[in-house]
The first five atom37 places (N, CA, C, CB, O) and aatype in JSON, in Angstrom:
{
  "aatype": [12, 19, 19, 9, 3, 16, 14, 11, 15, 13, 7, 3, 10, 19, 1, 15, 1, 1, 8, 0, 10, 7, 12, 16, 5, 1, 3, 10, 0, 10, 0, 19, 2, 19, 7, 6, 1, 13, 9, 19, 3, 10, 6, 7, 7, 11, 15, 16, 4, 5, 10, 7, 11, 0, 10, 0, 19, 0, 1, 0, 19, 7, 19, 1, 10, 16, 3, 7, 0, 15, 0, 14, 10, 0, 15, 16, 14, 14, 7, 3, 0, 18, 14, 3, 10, 14, 3, 13, 7, 15, 7, 0],
  "atom_mask": [
    [1, 1, 1, 1, 1],
    [1, 1, 1, 1, 1],
    [1, 1, 1, 1, 1],
    [1, 1, 1, 1, 1],
    [1, 1, 1, 1, 1],
    [1, 1, 1, 1, 1],
    [1, 1, 1, 1, 1],
    [1, 1, 1, 1, 1],
    [1, 1, 1, 1, 1],
    [1, 1, 1, 1, 1],
    [1, 1, 1, 0, 1],
    [1, 1, 1, 1, 1],
    [1, 1, 1, 1, 1],
    [1, 1, 1, 1, 1],
    [1, 1, 1, 1, 1],
    [1, 1, 1, 1, 1],
    [1, 1, 1, 1, 1],
    [1, 1, 1, 1, 1],
    [1, 1, 1, 1, 1],
    [1, 1, 1, 1, 1],
    [1, 1, 1, 1, 1],
    [1, 1, 1, 0, 1],
    [1, 1, 1, 1, 1],
    [1, 1, 1, 1, 1],
    [1, 1, 1, 1, 1],
    [1, 1, 1, 1, 1],
    [1, 1, 1, 1, 1],
    [1, 1, 1, 1, 1],
    [1, 1, 1, 1, 1],
    [1, 1, 1, 1, 1],
    [1, 1, 1, 1, 1],
    [1, 1, 1, 1, 1],
    [1, 1, 1, 1, 1],
    [1, 1, 1, 1, 1],
    [1, 1, 1, 0, 1],
    [1, 1, 1, 1, 1],
    [1, 1, 1, 1, 1],
    [1, 1, 1, 1, 1],
    [1, 1, 1, 1, 1],
    [1, 1, 1, 1, 1],
    [1, 1, 1, 1, 1],
    [1, 1, 1, 1, 1],
    [1, 1, 1, 1, 1],
    [1, 1, 1, 0, 1],
    [1, 1, 1, 0, 1],
    [1, 1, 1, 1, 1],
    [1, 1, 1, 1, 1],
    [1, 1, 1, 1, 1],
    [1, 1, 1, 1, 1],
    [1, 1, 1, 1, 1],
    [1, 1, 1, 1, 1],
    [1, 1, 1, 0, 1],
    [1, 1, 1, 1, 1],
    [1, 1, 1, 1, 1],
    [1, 1, 1, 1, 1],
    [1, 1, 1, 1, 1],
    [1, 1, 1, 1, 1],
    [1, 1, 1, 1, 1],
    [1, 1, 1, 1, 1],
    [1, 1, 1, 1, 1],
    [1, 1, 1, 1, 1],
    [1, 1, 1, 0, 1],
    [1, 1, 1, 1, 1],
    [1, 1, 1, 1, 1],
    [1, 1, 1, 1, 1],
    [1, 1, 1, 1, 1],
    [1, 1, 1, 1, 1],
    [1, 1, 1, 0, 1],
    [1, 1, 1, 1, 1],
    [1, 1, 1, 1, 1],
    [1, 1, 1, 1, 1],
    [1, 1, 1, 1, 1],
    [1, 1, 1, 1, 1],
    [1, 1, 1, 1, 1],
    [1, 1, 1, 1, 1],
    [1, 1, 1, 1, 1],
    [1, 1, 1, 1, 1],
    [1, 1, 1, 1, 1],
    [1, 1, 1, 0, 1],
    [1, 1, 1, 1, 1],
    [1, 1, 1, 1, 1],
    [1, 1, 1, 1, 1],
    [1, 1, 1, 1, 1],
    [1, 1, 1, 1, 1],
    [1, 1, 1, 1, 1],
    [1, 1, 1, 1, 1],
    [1, 1, 1, 1, 1],
    [1, 1, 1, 1, 1],
    [1, 1, 1, 0, 1],
    [1, 1, 1, 1, 1],
    [1, 1, 1, 0, 1],
    [1, 1, 1, 1, 1]
  ],
  "atom_positions": [
    [[32.06, -12.42, -2.42], [31.69, -11.11, -1.91], [30.63, -10.52, -2.84], [32.94, -10.18, -1.79], [30.76, -10.56, -4.06]],
    [[29.59, -9.97, -2.24], [28.52, -9.32, -2.98], [28.81, -7.82, -3.02], [27.13, -9.61, -2.32], [29.09, -7.21, -1.99]],
    [[28.74, -7.25, -4.21], [28.94, -5.81, -4.35], [27.59, -5.12, -4.21], [29.61, -5.46, -5.72], [26.65, -5.42, -4.94]],
    [[27.51, -4.2, -3.28], [26.29, -3.42, -3.05], [26.56, -2.02, -3.57], [25.88, -3.4, -1.52], [27.28, -1.24, -2.94]],
    [[25.99, -1.7, -4.74], [26.27, -0.39, -5.32], [25.01, 0.39, -5.69], [27.12, -0.55, -6.54], [25.09, 1.47, -6.26]],
    [[23.85, -0.17, -5.35], [22.59, 0.53, -5.59], [21.64, 0.23, -4.43], [21.95, 0.1, -6.96], [21.81, -0.77, -3.73]],
    [[20.64, 1.09, -4.22], [19.63, 0.77, -3.21], [18.94, -0.56, -3.49], [18.6, 1.89, -3.13], [18.59, -1.29, -2.57]],
    [[18.74, -0.87, -4.78], [18.09, -2.13, -5.16], [18.93, -3.34, -4.76], [17.82, -2.16, -6.67], [18.4, -4.31, -4.23]],
    [[20.24, -3.28, -5.01], [21.08, -4.43, -4.64], [21.15, -4.59, -3.12], [22.5, -4.26, -5.22], [21.24, -5.71, -2.62]],
    [[21.11, -3.48, -2.38], [21.09, -3.56, -0.91], [19.78, -4.19, -0.45], [21.27, -2.16, -0.27], [19.77, -5.08, 0.4]],
    [[18.67, -3.73, -1.03], [17.36, -4.28, -0.67], [17.25, -5.76, -1.0], [0.0, 0.0, 0.0], [16.68, -6.53, -0.22]],
    [[17.79, -6.15, -2.15], [17.77, -7.57, -2.53], [18.55, -8.42, -1.53], [18.35, -7.75, -3.94], [18.13, -9.52, -1.18]],
    [[19.69, -7.91, -1.08], [20.5, -8.65, -0.1], [19.77, -8.78, 1.23], [21.85, -7.96, 0.11], [19.75, -9.85, 1.83]],
    [[19.16, -7.69, 1.69], [18.39, -7.74, 2.94], [17.27, -8.76, 2.83], [17.82, -6.34, 3.29], [17.06, -9.56, 3.74]],
    [[16.53, -8.73, 1.71], [15.43, -9.67, 1.52], [15.93, -11.11, 1.53], [14.69, -9.37, 0.19], [15.33, -11.98, 2.17]],
    [[17.02, -11.35, 0.83], [17.59, -12.69, 0.77], [17.98, -13.19, 2.16], [18.8, -12.71, -0.16], [17.68, -14.33, 2.53]],
    [[18.65, -12.35, 2.93], [19.07, -12.74, 4.28], [17.87, -12.93, 5.2], [20.01, -11.68, 4.88], [17.85, -13.85, 6.03]],
    [[16.86, -12.07, 5.06], [15.65, -12.21, 5.87], [14.97, -13.55, 5.58], [14.67, -11.04, 5.6], [14.56, -14.25, 6.5]],
    [[14.86, -13.89, 4.31], [14.26, -15.18, 3.94], [15.07, -16.34, 4.52], [14.16, -15.32, 2.41], [14.5, -17.3, 5.03]],
    [[16.39, -16.23, 4.43], [17.26, -17.3, 4.96], [17.07, -17.48, 6.46], [18.74, -16.99, 4.65], [17.24, -18.58, 6.99]],
    [[16.73, -16.4, 7.13], [16.49, -16.46, 8.59], [15.07, -16.87, 8.93], [16.79, -15.11, 9.22], [14.73, -17.03, 10.1]],
    [[14.23, -17.05, 7.91], [12.84, -17.45, 8.13], [11.99, -16.35, 8.74], [0.0, 0.0, 0.0], [11.01, -16.63, 9.43]],
    [[12.35, -15.09, 8.48], [11.62, -13.96, 9.05], [10.67, -13.36, 8.02], [12.61, -12.89, 9.55], [10.96, -13.33, 6.83]],
    [[9.54, -12.88, 8.51], [8.65, -12.08, 7.67], [9.11, -10.63, 7.75], [7.16, -12.23, 8.12], [9.93, -10.26, 8.6]],
    [[8.58, -9.82, 6.85], [8.89, -8.39, 6.93], [8.42, -7.82, 8.25], [8.25, -7.62, 5.75], [9.09, -6.96, 8.83]],
    [[7.3, -8.28, 8.74], [6.79, -7.81, 10.03], [7.73, -8.22, 11.16], [5.38, -8.38, 10.29], [8.02, -7.42, 12.05]],
    [[8.21, -9.47, 11.13], [9.16, -9.93, 12.16], [10.38, -9.02, 12.21], [9.6, -11.39, 11.89], [10.82, -8.6, 13.28]],
    [[10.93, -8.73, 11.04], [12.13, -7.9, 10.96], [11.85, -6.48, 11.45], [12.67, -7.87, 9.53], [12.65, -5.9, 12.18]],
    [[10.72, -5.92, 11.03], [10.35, -4.58, 11.47], [10.25, -4.51, 12.99], [9.03, -4.15, 10.84], [10.74, -3.56, 13.6]],
    [[9.63, -5.5, 13.6], [9.5, -5.53, 15.06], [10.86, -5.71, 15.74], [8.56, -6.66, 15.49], [11.12, -5.11, 16.78]],
    [[11.73, -6.51, 15.15], [13.05, -6.75, 15.74], [13.91, -5.5, 15.74], [13.76, -7.87, 14.99], [14.75, -5.31, 16.62]],
    [[13.72, -4.64, 14.74], [14.56, -3.45, 14.59], [13.84, -2.19, 15.07], [14.98, -3.29, 13.12], [14.44, -1.11, 15.12]],
    [[12.57, -2.33, 15.42], [11.77, -1.2, 15.89], [11.55, -0.15, 14.8], [12.44, -0.56, 17.1], [11.7, 1.05, 15.03]],
    [[11.2, -0.63, 13.62], [10.82, 0.25, 12.52], [9.46, -0.22, 12.01], [11.89, 0.24, 11.36], [9.0, -1.3, 12.36]],
    [[8.84, 0.6, 11.19], [7.56, 0.2, 10.61], [7.75, -0.83, 9.51], [0.0, 0.0, 0.0], [8.79, -0.88, 8.85]],
    [[6.74, -1.66, 9.33], [6.8, -2.67, 8.27], [6.95, -2.01, 6.9], [5.54, -3.56, 8.29], [7.6, -2.57, 6.01]],
    [[6.36, -0.84, 6.72], [6.47, -0.11, 5.44], [7.93, 0.22, 5.14], [5.64, 1.18, 5.48], [8.34, 0.2, 3.98]],
    [[8.72, 0.51, 6.19], [10.14, 0.8, 5.97], [10.84, -0.42, 5.38], [10.82, 1.22, 7.3], [11.65, -0.28, 4.46]],
    [[10.55, -1.6, 5.9], [11.17, -2.83, 5.39], [10.75, -3.06, 3.94], [10.77, -4.05, 6.26], [11.58, -3.41, 3.1]],
    [[9.48, -2.85, 3.64], [8.98, -3.01, 2.27], [9.73, -2.06, 1.34], [7.45, -2.75, 2.2], [10.18, -2.46, 0.27]],
    [[9.85, -0.79, 1.75], [10.53, 0.2, 0.92], [12.02, -0.13, 0.75], [10.38, 1.6, 1.52], [12.56, -0.03, -0.35]],
    [[12.66, -0.51, 1.84], [14.09, -0.84, 1.79], [14.35, -2.01, 0.85], [14.61, -1.17, 3.2], [15.24, -1.95, 0.0]],
    [[13.57, -3.07, 1.01], [13.75, -4.24, 0.15], [13.39, -3.94, -1.3], [12.9, -5.4, 0.67], [13.87, -4.6, -2.21]],
    [[12.55, -2.95, -1.5], [12.16, -2.56, -2.85], [13.16, -1.62, -3.51], [0.0, 0.0, 0.0], [13.0, -1.26, -4.68]],
    [[14.19, -1.23, -2.78], [15.22, -0.38, -3.35], [14.94, 1.1, -3.3], [0.0, 0.0, 0.0], [15.52, 1.87, -4.07]],
    [[14.05, 1.53, -2.41], [13.75, 2.95, -2.3], [15.01, 3.71, -1.9], [12.6, 3.2, -1.28], [15.61, 3.42, -0.86]],
    [[15.39, 4.67, -2.7], [16.67, 5.36, -2.49], [16.64, 6.39, -1.38], [17.1, 6.02, -3.75], [17.69, 6.89, -0.98]],
    [[15.48, 6.72, -0.87], [15.4, 7.73, 0.18], [15.24, 7.16, 1.58], [14.26, 8.66, -0.11], [14.94, 7.9, 2.52]],
    [[15.42, 5.85, 1.74], [15.33, 5.25, 3.07], [16.43, 5.82, 3.97], [15.45, 3.7, 2.98], [17.53, 6.1, 3.51]],
    [[16.12, 5.98, 5.24], [17.07, 6.55, 6.19], [18.23, 5.58, 6.43], [16.37, 6.88, 7.51], [18.02, 4.4, 6.7]],
    [[19.44, 6.11, 6.33], [20.64, 5.28, 6.44], [20.75, 4.61, 7.8], [21.88, 6.12, 6.19], [21.07, 3.42, 7.87]],
    [[20.49, 5.32, 8.87], [20.6, 4.73, 10.21], [19.7, 3.52, 10.39], [0.0, 0.0, 0.0], [20.11, 2.49, 10.92]],
    [[18.46, 3.66, 9.93], [17.53, 2.54, 10.02], [17.97, 1.41, 9.1], [16.11, 3.0, 9.66], [17.87, 0.24, 9.47]],
    [[18.44, 1.75, 7.9], [18.88, 0.73, 6.96], [20.05, -0.07, 7.53], [19.28, 1.37, 5.63], [20.11, -1.28, 7.36]],
    [[20.97, 0.61, 8.21], [22.11, -0.09, 8.82], [21.65, -0.97, 9.97], [23.16, 0.93, 9.32], [22.2, -2.05, 10.17]],
    [[20.65, -0.54, 10.73], [20.11, -1.36, 11.81], [19.48, -2.63, 11.25], [19.07, -0.57, 12.63], [19.64, -3.71, 11.81]],
    [[18.76, -2.49, 10.14], [18.16, -3.66, 9.48], [19.26, -4.59, 8.99], [17.25, -3.22, 8.3], [19.17, -5.81, 9.17]],
    [[20.3, -4.04, 8.39], [21.41, -4.86, 7.9], [22.02, -5.67, 9.04], [22.49, -3.98, 7.23], [22.25, -6.87, 8.91]],
    [[22.28, -5.01, 10.15], [22.84, -5.72, 11.32], [21.91, -6.84, 11.77], [23.09, -4.74, 12.48], [22.37, -7.93, 12.12]],
    [[20.61, -6.57, 11.77], [19.64, -7.56, 12.25], [19.62, -8.82, 11.41], [18.27, -6.96, 12.28], [19.31, -9.9, 11.92]],
    [[19.95, -8.72, 10.12], [19.96, -9.9, 9.26], [21.37, -10.41, 9.01], [19.28, -9.59, 7.93], [21.58, -11.29, 8.18]],
    [[22.34, -9.85, 9.74], [23.7, -10.36, 9.66], [24.54, -9.82, 8.53], [0.0, 0.0, 0.0], [25.57, -10.41, 8.18]],
    [[24.13, -8.7, 7.94], [24.91, -8.09, 6.85], [25.91, -7.13, 7.47], [23.99, -7.36, 5.82], [25.55, -6.25, 8.26]],
    [[27.18, -7.3, 7.11], [28.24, -6.39, 7.56], [28.71, -5.58, 6.38], [29.44, -7.17, 8.2], [29.08, -6.13, 5.34]],
    [[28.68, -4.27, 6.53], [29.17, -3.41, 5.46], [30.63, -3.09, 5.73], [28.33, -2.11, 5.36], [30.99, -2.68, 6.83]],
    [[31.46, -3.28, 4.72], [32.88, -2.98, 4.85], [33.35, -2.19, 3.64], [33.71, -4.28, 5.01], [32.71, -2.2, 2.59]],
    [[34.46, -1.53, 3.8], [35.06, -0.81, 2.69], [35.93, -1.79, 1.92], [35.9, 0.42, 3.2], [36.92, -2.29, 2.44]],
    [[35.55, -2.07, 0.7], [36.25, -3.07, -0.09], [37.4, -2.51, -0.91], [0.0, 0.0, 0.0], [37.93, -3.2, -1.77]],
    [[37.8, -1.27, -0.64], [38.91, -0.7, -1.4], [40.16, -1.53, -1.16], [39.16, 0.78, -1.0], [40.49, -1.85, -0.02]],
    [[40.83, -1.88, -2.24], [41.99, -2.75, -2.12], [43.27, -1.99, -1.82], [42.17, -3.56, -3.37], [44.25, -2.58, -1.35]],
    [[43.29, -0.71, -2.08], [44.51, 0.07, -1.85], [44.14, 1.35, -1.1], [45.23, 0.39, -3.19], [43.05, 1.88, -1.29]],
    [[45.05, 1.84, -0.27], [44.77, 3.09, 0.41], [44.72, 4.23, -0.6], [45.83, 3.37, 1.51], [45.3, 4.15, -1.68]],
    [[44.03, 5.29, -0.22], [43.95, 6.46, -1.1], [45.32, 7.1, -1.23], [42.92, 7.48, -0.56], [46.11, 7.11, -0.29]],
    [[45.57, 7.63, -2.41], [46.83, 8.34, -2.64], [46.85, 9.59, -1.77], [47.0, 8.7, -4.14], [45.81, 10.07, -1.33]],
    [[48.03, 10.1, -1.53], [48.12, 11.3, -0.72], [47.35, 12.43, -1.41], [49.6, 11.7, -0.49], [47.44, 12.61, -2.62]],
    [[46.63, 13.17, -0.63], [45.74, 14.2, -1.14], [46.39, 15.57, -1.05], [44.43, 14.19, -0.37], [46.87, 15.97, 0.01]],
    [[46.42, 16.29, -2.18], [46.96, 17.65, -2.11], [46.09, 18.52, -1.21], [47.05, 18.27, -3.52], [44.89, 18.28, -1.09]],
    [[46.68, 19.52, -0.56], [45.9, 20.39, 0.32], [44.71, 21.0, -0.42], [46.79, 21.5, 0.9], [44.83, 21.43, -1.56]],
    [[43.59, 21.03, 0.25], [42.39, 21.63, -0.32], [41.58, 20.7, -1.21], [0.0, 0.0, 0.0], [40.5, 21.09, -1.66]],
    [[42.07, 19.5, -1.48], [41.32, 18.56, -2.31], [40.47, 17.68, -1.4], [42.28, 17.7, -3.19], [40.91, 16.62, -0.96]],
    [[39.25, 18.14, -1.12], [38.39, 17.45, -0.17], [37.86, 16.12, -0.7], [37.23, 18.34, 0.2], [37.49, 15.25, 0.09]],
    [[37.82, 15.95, -2.04], [37.27, 14.75, -2.64], [38.26, 14.19, -3.66], [35.9, 15.04, -3.3], [38.07, 14.37, -4.86]],
    [[39.3, 13.52, -3.19], [40.37, 13.09, -4.09], [39.95, 12.06, -5.12], [41.48, 12.54, -3.3], [40.61, 11.93, -6.15]],
    [[38.88, 11.31, -4.89], [38.48, 10.26, -5.82], [37.55, 10.75, -6.92], [37.81, 9.16, -5.06], [37.22, 10.0, -7.84]],
    [[37.11, 12.02, -6.83], [36.21, 12.55, -7.85], [37.01, 13.32, -8.88], [35.14, 13.45, -7.21], [38.05, 13.9, -8.56]],
    [[36.54, 13.33, -10.13], [37.26, 14.08, -11.17], [37.29, 15.57, -10.85], [36.62, 13.85, -12.55], [36.36, 16.09, -10.22]],
    [[38.33, 16.24, -11.27], [38.48, 17.67, -11.04], [37.88, 18.41, -12.23], [39.97, 18.06, -10.84], [38.4, 18.33, -13.34]],
    [[36.79, 19.13, -11.98], [36.13, 19.88, -13.03], [36.5, 21.36, -12.97], [34.63, 19.72, -12.92], [35.86, 22.19, -13.61]],
    [[37.52, 21.69, -12.22], [37.94, 23.08, -12.1], [37.13, 23.82, -11.05], [0.0, 0.0, 0.0], [36.22, 23.26, -10.44]],
    [[37.47, 25.06, -10.85], [36.83, 25.84, -9.8], [35.46, 26.36, -10.23], [37.72, 26.99, -9.4], [34.65, 26.75, -9.39]],
    [[35.2, 26.38, -11.52], [33.91, 26.86, -12.0], [33.8, 28.37, -11.95], [0.0, 0.0, 0.0], [32.74, 28.92, -12.27]],
    [[34.87, 29.07, -11.57], [34.81, 30.52, -11.46], [35.2, 31.18, -12.76], [35.71, 31.0, -10.36], [35.2, 32.41, -12.85]]
  ]
}
């Protein structure tokens, strides 16, 4: 399993899969209906690429994104909208 935790690692995976499929960046852009510049930016790890387009590109090269969490989240106390983040207090 490949861990994707940065825009760069996602872009590297897309590039690797595209190469394995024998596609050029232009081929992939046309297949997903995005500009070739978007593919260049995505593969380069640009952090501001649009998520919807990035997911379409991933699907086109056979990348499936899944939640790799091994255990369910612990029960969340009421009002704790982000149980996995540290509690820094109310700040008030």
